[in-house]
Each structure stands twice: as structure tokens, then as C-alpha cells.
N, C-alpha and C positions, 0 to 999 in steps of 0.2 A: 367754869374752873379755867384758870390762865395757868400757863407755864410760869415758872420761876426765871427771873434773868440765869443765866450761866453763873455769875457772880453770886446770887442769892442762894442757888443750889450748892454751890461750892462752899460756901460759909456755912451752911446748916451742915454739909457733910463732914466739915473739919471739926465744928462744934459738936455735933453728935458723938464723934470719936475721940475728941479730947485732943486734937492735934493742932498744933502752932503752925502759924504760917511758915515761920522759918524751917521747920523740920519737913513741911509738907513740900516747900520749894525745893529743899534740899533732894528729896527722894524722886522729884521729877525733872531735876537738873535746870532751874531757872534760879533767877534772883527773888528774894523775898520781897522787894519792891515792885518787880513784875508781878508777881501773884497777887500783891495788895492791889493792885490797879486792876487786875482781872476780876477780882473778889468786889470791889467797888464800882464795877462796871465802866470805868475809865476808859476801858479797852477790851476787846474779843480777844481770847489768845488764839495764837497760831494754831494751825492744823497741827503741828510737831507738839505742841504744848497739849492738845486735846488727845493725841495719840498716847501720850505719855501720863495723862490723868487717866485715861481708860485702862491701861496697863495697870496702874498701881491701885485703882480703885475697883476694877473689874465690872465697871459700868460698861454697858456697850457704847463703842465709838460713834455708831450712828445717832444713837439717842442724844450723846453729849454734843454731837456736832450740829443736831437742830437747836440747843439751848444756846450754843455759841455763833448762832447764824451761819454755820458751816453746813448748809445742807446737805445730806448724803444723797448722790445721784440716784438712789432706788426709793426715795422716800414715796414716790408716788405709786409704789407697788406694794406699800403696807397695806395689810388687811386691817379689819376692826380688832382682830385679837392681837397684831402688833401693836396697834395704837394704844390699847387697853393695858398691854404690857408694858408698853413704854410708862405709861404714866404710875404704874404699880413698882417699876422698877427705881422711878426718880424717887416716890414716897419712900419707899424700903432702903434706898442707897446701895442697893445690891448691884 
């Protein structure tokens, strides 16, 4: 099982909830063009954008940071339970 890219995950999240890129971009305070580039994996989101997405979606910022290649400093301390929870949260989008 491989992790989706940040853009793939975000595209699925928006699609599952019927959200447009324009609406979501406005919610998190970025341009639709930048959000589109993130979704298409043309660029990784900044830490500020990952934090805003986490605050808006309720998905743990450390988990999103892994997908965005902004690995949290405490990643090596995660237990097996944390890692299993990570995959569950991504799948459920919570």
C-alpha cells in the first residue's frame, strides 16, 4: 500500500465533499491557481498552507505534513498504532 501524493489526497477530499477548488482556496486563503498546482503535484504546499488545510479539514497537521514531504520532527517516535491511525484517517478523510 502506498500513500497518495498530497495532491491526490486533496483532490479526493474535495471531490468526496463536493467542494470546488475556488471555494476551498478561498477558505484557506490562497489563490485557486496555487491550489490547482498543489493538486496536480506541480508544487508542494508551504507549511502555512498545510496548517490552513489541517485547520479547515480537521486532518492532523503531522499526517498532512508527511504527504506534503514536510515530515514532522517527531515522526520517528510514532508507534505502530499511530501509523495505523494515520492510514485510517487518510482513508476516512477525518
